[in-house]
N, C-alpha and C positions, 0 to 999 in steps of 0.2 A: 497258723498253717491254713492252706486252702481247704475249706470245709465243704464236703459234698452234701447233696440233699438227702442221701440215705442216712448218713450219720446224724443229721439234724432230726430225721424222722424217728430214729431209734431212741433218741434222747427225749423227744417231745411227746410220744404216745403214752398215755396213762389209762389203765383199765380200772373199772369200778372195783371196790373192795370185795363185793360178793363173788366176783369172778376170780379174785386172787386166792380164795380159800382152797384148801386141799380137796381133791375129788372125793376122798373118803368121807368127808363130812357133808358133802352136798349131793353126792350121788353121781352116777355116770352121766346123767343127762346134763347136769350143770357143767360138768367138766368138758363135755363136747361143745356146749354153747360158748364156753370161754375161749376155746381155741378157734372156733369158727369166727367169733367177733374179732379176735386178734388178726386173723388173716385178712378179713374184710377191711379193717382199719389200716393195715399196712400196704394194701395193694397200690394205692396211689404213690406212696413213697418208694415202693419197690420199682414201680415204673419209672419214676423220676430218677432214681439212682442209676437205673440202667442206661439212661441217655447221656451220662457223663462220659467223656473220653479223655484219655491221657496218652500222649506221644512222647517217648523218651529216647534221646539219642544214646547209643552205646557203640563201643568199638566194633562189635560184630554185627550190629543190626543195620537196618536200612537208614539212609540219610535223607530220604524223601518219601513222599507218599501222597495219598488223597484223604480228604475228609468230606463228610456230608451231613446234612441235618438228620437227626435221629427219627425213628419211627415211633410215634407217640399215640397211645389210645387214651383219651381224656374225656369220658362221657359226662363228667360233671362240670366241664369247662373251667377247671381250676387253673390258676396261673402256674405255669411250669417253667423251671429254669434248668438248662443243661449247660454244663461247663466243659469246654474243650481246653485241655492244658497241654502246652508244648514245652518240653524242657530239653535244652541243648547241652552238649558237653562243655567243659570248661573253656575251651578255645573256640567255641562256636556261638553262633546266633541263630535265631529262628526267623525264617522267611515264610510268610503266608500270603497266598494270592487266591482271590475268589474268582471262580470261573462262571458261576451261576448264582443269581441272587433274585429271589422273587417272593418277598415278604408282603404281608397283607397291608400294613399301614403305609401312609405316604408322609415323607418328611415335610415339615419338622415335627408333625404330631405322631411320634412313634410311641404309642401307649399300649397296644395289645400284642404286637408281635415285632420284635426287634433283635438286633445283635449289638452287643457291647464289646469293645476291644480294649485290651490292656497290654501295652508294649513296654512299659517302663518298670517291670517288676524286678527289683534287684535281689529279692529274697523269695524263693518259691514257697516258703512256709507262712508268709504274711497274708492277712486277710485282704481280699480285693478292695474292700472299702477304704483301705489305707494306702492304696497305690494310686498314682496319677491315672486319671481317666483318659482313654484314647479316643473316645467318640462313640456315638450311638447311631445305628443305621437301620433303615427299613425301606420298603418300596422295592423298585426294580433296578435302581442304579447301583452298579457294582462298587463296593468300597475298593479303594486303591491298595496296592501292595503294601504290606506292613513288614518291617524288620524290627526285631526286638532290640532294645537298648542294651539289655544284658542277656542272660541265658534263657529267660522264661517269657512266654507269650500266652495269653489266655483269651479265649473267645467265649462270651456268655450269650446263650440263646434263650430268649424269653417268649412264651406263647401261651394263649388260653383257648386255642381251638380244640375241637373234639378229636379230630384225627389229624396228625401231622406226618407228612411223608418226606422222603429223603430229597425230593427235587426242590425243596424250599431254598436251599443253598448248597453249593458244592465248591470245593477248592482244592488247592495243592499246598503242601508244606515242604520245607527243605531246611536242613541244618547246614548253614553256610559257614565258611571259615571266617573267623573274626579278625584275622591278622590285618586285613586291609583297612580296618578302622583304627589300628594302632599306627598313627602317622609318624610318630617320633618318640621322644622321651615324655611319658605322661606325667602330668601334675598329680600329686597324691590326692587332692581334694576335688577333682573334677573328672568326669568321664570323657570329656572332649576337649581338654586343654593339653597341647603338646608343644615341645620345643624341638625343632629340627636343626641339627648341626650339619654344616657342609662337609666336615671330615668324616662323618658317619654315613651320610646318605646324600650324594651329590644331586640326585634327581629322583623323582618318584611321583606317585599319585597321592592325592588326599581327597577325602569325601566328607560330607556332612555325616553326623553320627548314625543315621539309619538309612542312608542312601542305598538303593533307589526307592526305598519305602518312604511313606509319609513321615516327615520329621516331627518330633514332639513339640509341644508348647513349652514355654518358659526355659529355653536353653540359653546358655552363655558359654560359648566355646571360643578359645583362642588358639591361634597357630602362629608360633614365633619362629621365623626362619633366620638363622644366624650364619652369615657367610664369612669368608676370609678376606684379607686385605686385597684390594684390586678386583674383587668379584662384585657382581650384581646378581640380583635374584629375579627370576621371571616366574610368574604364576599365571597359568592359563586355565580358565574355566570352560571345559568342553560342554558341560551341561549345567544350566543354572535355572532353577525354578523355585522362586520364593513368592510368598503372598505379596501382592502389589497393593500398597496403601496410598499411593500418590507419588508424584515426582520427587519428593523429599524423603521418601521411604521412612515414615514415622513408626512403622510396625516392625515386621520381620525384615532383617537387612543383613548385609555383609559390609563391613567397613575395612578398608585397607589403608595402612599407615606407612609412610616412608621412613621406617626406622624399626626399632626393636620393641616399642610399646605404643600405647594409645596417646602418649604425650608428644609423640613426633607428628610432623605435618601429615594431615589427612590427604590421601590421594583421591579417594572417592567413596561414596556410599551407594550400594547397589541393591536392587530388589526387583521383583517381577520376573519376567522371562528374558534371558539374554543368550546370545550365541557367540562363541569364540571371544569371550571377554578375556583380554590379556593385560596384565599389569607388570611393570618393571619397577624395581627399586632404583633410586638414584645412586645408592652406595651399596654396602654389603649386607644390609639387614632389611627385613620386611615383616610387618605384623598384620595378621588377618584376624578379624573378630566377627563371629557369627552369633546373632541374638534373635530370639523369638519371644514374643510377648505372651503372657498368661492371659488368655481371653476365652470367651465362649463361642467365638465365630468358628464355624465348621469348615476348615480349610484342609485340603489334601494335596499339598505341594511336596515335591521330591527332595528339595534341598539342592546340593551341588556336587559335581564331580570335577576335580581339577588335577593339574599337573604342575609340579614345581621343578626348578632347575637353578643351580648355582653355576656361574660361568664367568671366566675371564675374557671371553671373546665378544661379549656384548659391547656395544659402541661405547668408547670412552667419551664422556660428556665434556671434556676439557675444550673441545673445539667450539662449543656453544658459549661457555662461560667467559671466554676471552673477549667476547664482542657484545653488542647491544641486545642480542637475542636472549631468550629465557627458556630453559628446558621445561617442557610440560611434564609435570610429575606423573608417574605411572606409565610413561611411554619409553621405548628404547632410545629414540633419538629425535622425537618430535620437538619442535620449538616454535615459539611465537615471538613476533616483533610488534610492539605497539608504538604508535606514533607519539612523539613529544611535540607535536604541532610543527608541520613542515620540516621535520627532521630527516636524516638520511643515515645510511650505514651500509654494512656488507654482511652477507650470509655466505656460508661455505658448505661444501659437501663434508660428510663425516671423515675424521682423521686428517683433514687438510693441514699441511700441504703434502702429506704423504698419501699413498694409495689407499683408497677406501676399501672397507671389508666387503666380501661377497655375501649374498643372501641377506641383505638388510633392506629395510624400507623406512624412510624418514619423511615426515610431513613438516612443511614450513607454513605457518600461518602468519601472514604479514598484513596487519590491520591498521588502516588509517583512522583518524578521528571521525566520529559520527554522533553528534549530539545536537542540541537545539542551536548551538552557536557555530559549530564547526562541521565541515564535511570535506573529506579528502579522498583522493585516489592514489594508487601506487604505480610508480614507474620503475621498471627493472631494466638495467643495462648490464650485459654479460661482459666480464673481463677475461675469464678463463673458462674453457669448456673442453672436457675430455671424458666421454662416457662410451667406451667401446661396446659395440653390439654386432652380433652376427647377422642381423637382418635389417633391411631398410625400414621396416615397419615399426621398429623400436618396441618390440613386444616383450623383451626380457629385461634389458637394462634401459632406463629412460629417465627423463625429467618431464613430468606433465605439469602444465600450468592451467589454473582455473581462475578466470578473470571476472566471473559474474556471481561469486558467492555460492557456488554449487554445493559447498560443504554444508551449508545450512539445511539443505534438503537431502543430504546424503547422496547426491547425484555424482558419484565418482567416475561414472562412465561418460559423463558429458564434459570432458575436458576441452579447452580451447586450443591448446598447442601441445605437441609432444616433440621432444628433441633428444637426439642421441648422436654418437659419432664425435668428430673433432671440429666440426664447423661451428663457429661462435654464433649463437642465435641473435636476431635483431632485437632492438629494444621493444618492450611491450608495456602497455598501460592498462590497468584494470578499468572496468566499467563502473565500479563503485568503490567503497572504502575497503573491500575485502579482496585479497589475493592469496591463493594457496598454491603451493608447489608440492608434488609428491616425487620423491627420488627413490627409485628401485635399482639396486646394483645387479640383481640377477646373479649369475654364476661368474661374472667377470670382475676384474679389478681395473681401476683407472685412476687418473689424477683427480677427477671430479670437476667441480666448478667453483667459480668465485663470481658472485653477483652483487652488484651495487643497487640498493633500493633508495628511492626518494619519495617522500610523501608530499603530494601537491594538493593544494586546496581545490576541491571540486565544486565549481559553482553551478554545474549542470546547465550551462548556457551554451546554446549552439553558436558557432562562430569561431574565428581564428583567435585563440587566446594570446595574451601577451607572454613573451618568453620569460619574464621575470616572475610569473605566477600571480600577478595581481589581477583584480577583477577588471580587466580591460580587454575588450573584444572588438575585432575589426570585421567589416563586411564590405567586400569589393564587388562592384558590378561586373568586372571582367571575370570573376570567379563564379558568381551566381546572381541572377537577376531578381530572384525573390526568395524569401525564406522567413524564418521566425526568430525572434529573440525574446528573452524573458528575464525576470528577476532571478537572483541566485536561488537555486534549489526548487524553483517552481515545479509542481503545484504545492510543494511543502512550504512551510514558512521560511522566509528569508532570514538570515542572521542579523543581529543588531550590530550597530556601529560599523556599517558597511559603506564603502564608496565604490561605485562601478561606473565605467564609461563604455559606451557603445558608439563606435565610429563607423559611419557609412560613407563610402567613397564611390561616387558615380563617375561616369565618363562625361566629357564636355558634350553639351547638347542633351543631357538627361536631367530629370528631376527625381526627387526621392519622395515616396509616399509611405506613411505609417497608418495602420489601422489597428486599434487596440481591441483585442478579443476578450480580455479579462483585466480588471483593475481593482485592487483593494490594498491600501496601505493603512498602517496603524494610525488611528486618530483618537486621542484621549481628551483633548482640551475642548473640542467643539464638535457639533453634529451638522453644521452647515456645509454647503458645497465647498470643495477644496480647489480654489484657483489662486494662483499667484501669491499675494501677501497673506492669504489665509493659511498657507502651508508652512508650518513652523516645526514639524516633527520629522516624519518620513515623507519623501516626495521624489518625483522625477522632474527634471527640467529638459526641455527640448530646444536645440539651437540650430539655426541655419548658419552654415559656414561658407563665407564668400570665398571666391578664388584667391583673394588677397590674404586670407587667413582670419579676417575679422569675423566675429561671431555676433549674431543677432538672436536674442532670446525669443523663442516662439511662445513659450508659456511654462508655467509651473503648476503641477497637478498633484493632488493627494486625496486621502480618504477614499470614497467610493466614486469620485468624479473622474471617470475615464476621459482621457483626451478624445476630442472628435477626430475624424479623419484629417490627416495633415499632408499637404503637398508643398514642397519647397517652391519658391518663386522661379520663374524662368531665368536661366543663367546661374542658378545655385544648384550644384550637383553633389554637394557634400552636406551631411547633417550629423549632429551629435546628440546623444541622449545620456543624461547623467542621473544616476540613482543614488540617493543618500538615505541613510537610516541613522537614528540616534541610539543611545544605549538602553532605552527602556521599551519593552514590549516589542512584538513583531506581528506580521500579518502574512497573507499568502502572496502578495506582490502583484505582478502583472505578466501578461503574455500578449505579444503583438506580432504583426506581420509587416514586413518591409517589401517594397517594390521599387525597382529603378525603371522609370518611364521615359521614353523618348519624348522630348518637348514637341517635336513635329507631329506626333500622334496624340498629344494630350491637348485636345481642343478646349479652348476657354470660352464659356458662354457669357462672359461679362463684357466689359468695354471701358473706354475712357470717356468721361463726360466733362465737357468744358463749355464756356460761353453761354450758360443759361443761369437764370435766377432761381429756378426750382425745377423739380421733376419727380417722377415716380419710378421706383424700381421694384420689380416683382421676381419671385422665384420662377424657374422655367415651368411653362405650361399653366401658370396661374391664370384664372382661378381654379383650374383643375389641380389635382395632386401632382407633385413632382414625381418623376419616374424613379423606380427602384433599381438603380444601377449607378455605377461610378460616374460622377460628373464634377466639374470644377468651374466656378464662375467667380471672376475677380472684377470688381468695379472700382475705378479710381475717379472720385469726384473732385474737380478742381474749380475753385471760384476765384474772383479777383483778389489781388493782394489786399491785405489789411481787412479781409473778410474771413468768415468762418462758415462751416457747414453745420446746419442744424438738421440732425437726422432723427426721424420719428417713425416707429413701426405702427402702421395703421391696422395690420392683421399679422398674426404670428402663430403658427402651429407646425412645429418641427419635432419629429420623433426623438425620444430621449427624456431623461429626467435628471437634472443636474445634481440634486441632493442624493439620489438613490443609486444611479448608475452612470451618470455623465452623459455624454453625447457620442457614443461609439459608432453610430450608423450615419448620422448626418449632423451638420453643425453650421451655424452662422457666426462669423467673426467680424467684428468692427474694430478697425484701428482709428481711434481718434487722434493718436500721435504715432506716426510711423516709426519712431525710435523706441517705442515701448510695446510690450506684449498686448495683444488684442483682448477685447471683451468677447468671451465665448458663450454662445447662447443656443439653447434648444428647449424643448418642452412646449407648454402652452400658456404659461403664466410668466409675464415680465413685470418687473418692478419699475417704478418711475425712473430709477437710475439706469435701467437697461432698455426701457422703451424709448426714451429720448436721450440722444447722445450728441454732444457738441464737440466738434473737432478743436484741437489746440492750434491749428494753423489753417491755411487755405486749402488743405488737401485732407480728404477722408477716404479710407479704403474699406470696402465691404467685400466679404468673401462668403460664398456658399459652397460647401463640399459635401458630397455623399459618397459612401463606400458601396461596394458590390453587395454587401449584406443589408443595405437600407431596405426598408419596407414601403416607403412612400408615405407622404402625409400632405396636409393642406398647404404648406409652404408659407410664404410671407408676402406682404405688400408694405412698402416703406415710402415715405415722402421726405425729400430733402429740400432745403431752402438755403439760399445764400443770405447770411445775416451779418449785421454789425452789432456789437454790444453797446450798451447804453452810455458808455463814457465817450462816445463820438457824437458829432452833430448829425442828426438824422435828416437826410434830404429826401427820404422816401416816406414810408408808412411806419410809424412808431407803435410797436405792440404794447398795449397798456399794462399787461400783467408781467410778461417775461422781460420787457425792456429791450427786446431786439428791434433792430431797424431793418426792415425788408423793403424790397422794391414796391413802389405804389402800384405797379402793374399786376401785383398778385392779389389785390383786393377783390373780394367776391369771386374767387376761382374755385370755391367749394373744397379747398384743401387747408389743413391746419398749419399754415406757414408760420404762425406765431408760436407754435408749440402747444404742449399739453396745458389745458385749462385756460387758454387765452384765445378768444374768438374775435379779437379786435379787427382782424382782416376780413371777417365774414359778417360784420354788423351792417345793418341798413342796406342790404343787398336785395335786388329784385330776383325773384326765383325763376330761373330758366333751366330747362332740362339740360344737363351737361352733355357735351359732345365727347365721344370717345374715339380715339384712334389708337388701336393696339392697346398698349399698356399705359398711354399718356392721355390725359384729359386736356382739352383745348377750349378756352372760354372765348366766344365770338362776340365782338362789339356790335350793338344793334344798328348804329349809324353805318357801320361798314356793310352790314347786311342789306340795309335799304339802298345804299348807293350802288352796290353791286347789282341789285335787282333792277333798278332804273336803267343802269348802263346796259344790262343784258336785254331789256325790252327795246331800247333805242337801236341797239345793234341788230336785233331781229327785224325791225321795220325797214331799216336801210337795206338789209340783205334781201328782203322780199321785193322791194322796189327795183333793185338791180336785176333780179331774176326776171321780173315782168318786162322790163325795158328790153332786155336781151332777147326774149321770145318775140316781141313785136317787130324788132329790127330784123330778125331772121325771116319772118313772114313777108315783110315788104321786099326783101331781096329776091324772093321767088315769084312775084307777080309779073305776067307778060306785058309787052308794050300796050299803050292806051288803045291804038287803032285795032288791035286784034282782040281786045276784050269782048266777051260776049255781051250783047245788049241786055240790060235788065228788063224785066217785064214793064209794060207801059204804066200799069197802075201804080207802080212804085216810083216815086219821084227820084230823079237823078241826084238830088241833093244828098240823099242818104249816102251815095257813093262818095260824094265830095267830102262829107263829114268823116268818112272812114279814112280817106287819104290824108286828111289834115291832122288826123290824130297822130 
C-alpha cells in the first residue's frame, strides 16, 4: 500500500530501556523526561505526516479542486517528503495541471528540491517504488498536464529547506470521465488495444491513452478498425504531438496499415507534430499502432486526438485501377503515374464515366523519368472536360495544374493554370519531369474530365525540337538572329549513348557564327588536347552546309578543348552541329552562342595573295596587340601550279590554352588541305608540327577569328614561301636541310624561306639593315641603288642648266635698242659690254 511518512515514523522510533520502565520504579521525574523526549523525537515526523494530502472522488463530493505545496517548518534541514494522492472513481481518471512552479534546483540536477510524478498506478495499495516513474521536475518550468492511466495519480514533493511555503507550486485537479479512452472493444491484456466494429460505432473520436496529458513511456497500443463490404475507413488526426526522433521516426511513432493487422501494407509512419493528418484505407479495414520507447529522455508530448469514420460514399478506386495510374495508399483518391520511358496513357476524374461525387479532392502526380540517364517532361492533352462552377474564378470546383514541381515545396497556392466550366483546355507541357493536378468537385457534380498524358524526353535544349521527340533542334534566322544552344541537360551531366543534331538555317547573304562559352566532354583514354582524330569517345562535330546540301566538316572537338570562334564562309548560310556520346561515363557538356551575320556587314581583314614567291602575314595591329572585339581575317595564298606553300610562324601569342580550355576567345586556323578540317591553334607554345605547315596543293588558307569576349594578346607573324619538293629538278635555290626548292631571288632576304633549322638561303650574305614597308620587308640590290643615285645626280645637273638658260634668255628679251642704251663710264672698257652680249 502507499505508506505515509507518519506511519514510517511510528514504527521506526525506539526509546532507551531506562525510559521504558514504569514511573513507579523511577520516580515522577524520570516519567516526565520520558514523555518529553518522545514528543521531541516525534515532532519532525508529525510535521512530515501533516504535509501528505489525499484527494478522493465520490458521488457526492467535488470533482475538481486545487492543491498547493505544504507549509513546512524544518529547522534541522532534514530531507522531507510529502505525498499528494489523487484517487478517482471506477469510471474516472485524474487530471492534474500545474499553474505555478518555482522550485529551487535547476534541471537536470534536481537533488535538493523536486517533484516526482506517478501516473501509471494500477493499484492504489502498491508501493510507489514498484510503479512506473513519470518524471522528476524542478526549477521554474511548469510540468505539462498529466492524466492518469488508471484511477490513481501521485505527486511526490521532496525538499530540505528550513521553511517551505505554499507558493512553491500550485495547481488544479479534476476527476474526468474515462469513457473517451474506451475506443471500442478492449483487449483483455492491454490498457490501450481496441477493436472498433462498423456496425457498433460508425464514427467517433479516439485518443492516445492519456491525451491531452503527457503520454507514458513504453506503450504499445493497437486500434483495429473493421468495416463492412463496400466501405472504406477514414482516420483524421486533428492534434498530433509525438517525440520527433528523425524523418524515419525510430522512437515514438504511429504506424498505419492498409488492412486489419501489421502484416498488411504500411501506409505511413508518423511522429513529431502534424496538423490535419488524414488517412484512408483502400478497402474496408485499417490498423493503427502507437508505440513509445522505454527511455530516460525527459519528453512531455501530448500524443494524439483523432476521428474515425466508416463510409460507403468515399471514392470508389476502381476508376484508378483500370488504367496505368496507381492509387496512393492512405489517400481518398490521389494517384500517381510513373513513366515507363516515353510512355503515354489517360487519367480520369473520379467515378468516370459517370458523374463525380461532390465535396471530394483528388491529386494526380504524373512524374516523368529523372535519373543520370533519362530526363522527361509531361505533355497533357484534354479530350473531355466538364466541371460546372458558379463563378468564373473557379473558386469552388476546379482543376488546377502545377507544371514546375511546386508540390516538392508544398506551394499549392502557386498553381500555373486553373480550369473549370465546359471549355476544353489547351495542351500544356510541364517545365520539368513533374506535373501535378488537383481536382476539387466542390458542391457540384459533373461529368469530369479525360486527359491524355505523354512523357517526352526533356533535353533542356533551347530551340525548335523535332516532332518525333528525338534530340534534334532547329534554329532559323527568320525566327531569331541570336540565341544559345547546349548539350542535353546542361549544366547537369549529359546522358550517355546520345546522338543530337543542331541545325542552323540562315538567309541568303548571311553567315553563321558560333562562340562556345563552356566546353567539357568525358575523356578517359588521354589527357592531350581534343581535336579531330584525337576524339574517340564523346565529342562534337561542326559542319558547313553548302546550298547544294554538301557538308564540309569544320572540326571535331572533345575533352576540355573548346572550339574557337567559328564563322562560316561567305555564301554558306547553313551549319550543323552534331553531339555524340558513348555508353561509358558522362560530363557536363557544352554551352554556346549562335549569331546570324549579314555578309555585307561582316568585314574581312584578310585577302587573296597571288603572284609572289614569298611574303609575311601578321595579325591586325601587329606588332601591337590585336583588339578585343569580334573580327574575322581570311587569307588565301595561291602559288604557281606544281608548287606548294611553306607556312612558318615566326611569332605566336594568342589567348587560350588548347589542353586546358581550348581557344574560346580567339583562334588561328590553317587549312593545308581545303578539303580537310583545319589545324586550330592558340596559346603561346607551338610544336614543330604546328609551327611549320606545308600545304598539300598550291593553295593554303589562313584564318584569324576573335569573339566579342576576346581580351587581346600579342598576335602572330608568319612567313610563307612558294616551294617545290626535292623530287623535282631545282632551277632556283635548293635548301640543304629541308630539301625544298625556292626562288633564287629569296637568298639573303633575312627570312627563313627554307623552313625550320635550315638557313641555306641566309648563308654567305652581306649584312644590310632591312627595309620595312608596312608588314612586308623588301631587300634592295646595291647595284640598283648606285645606278639610281647616279641617274638622279645627272638629272639634277641637266635641270639646273635648263633653269639658268631660261633666266638669261628672259633678261636679254627685256634690254632696250643699242642707240638708246646709256653709255658706260669711260674708265670701264666697252669690251665688258661686248662680252656680256656674247654670252
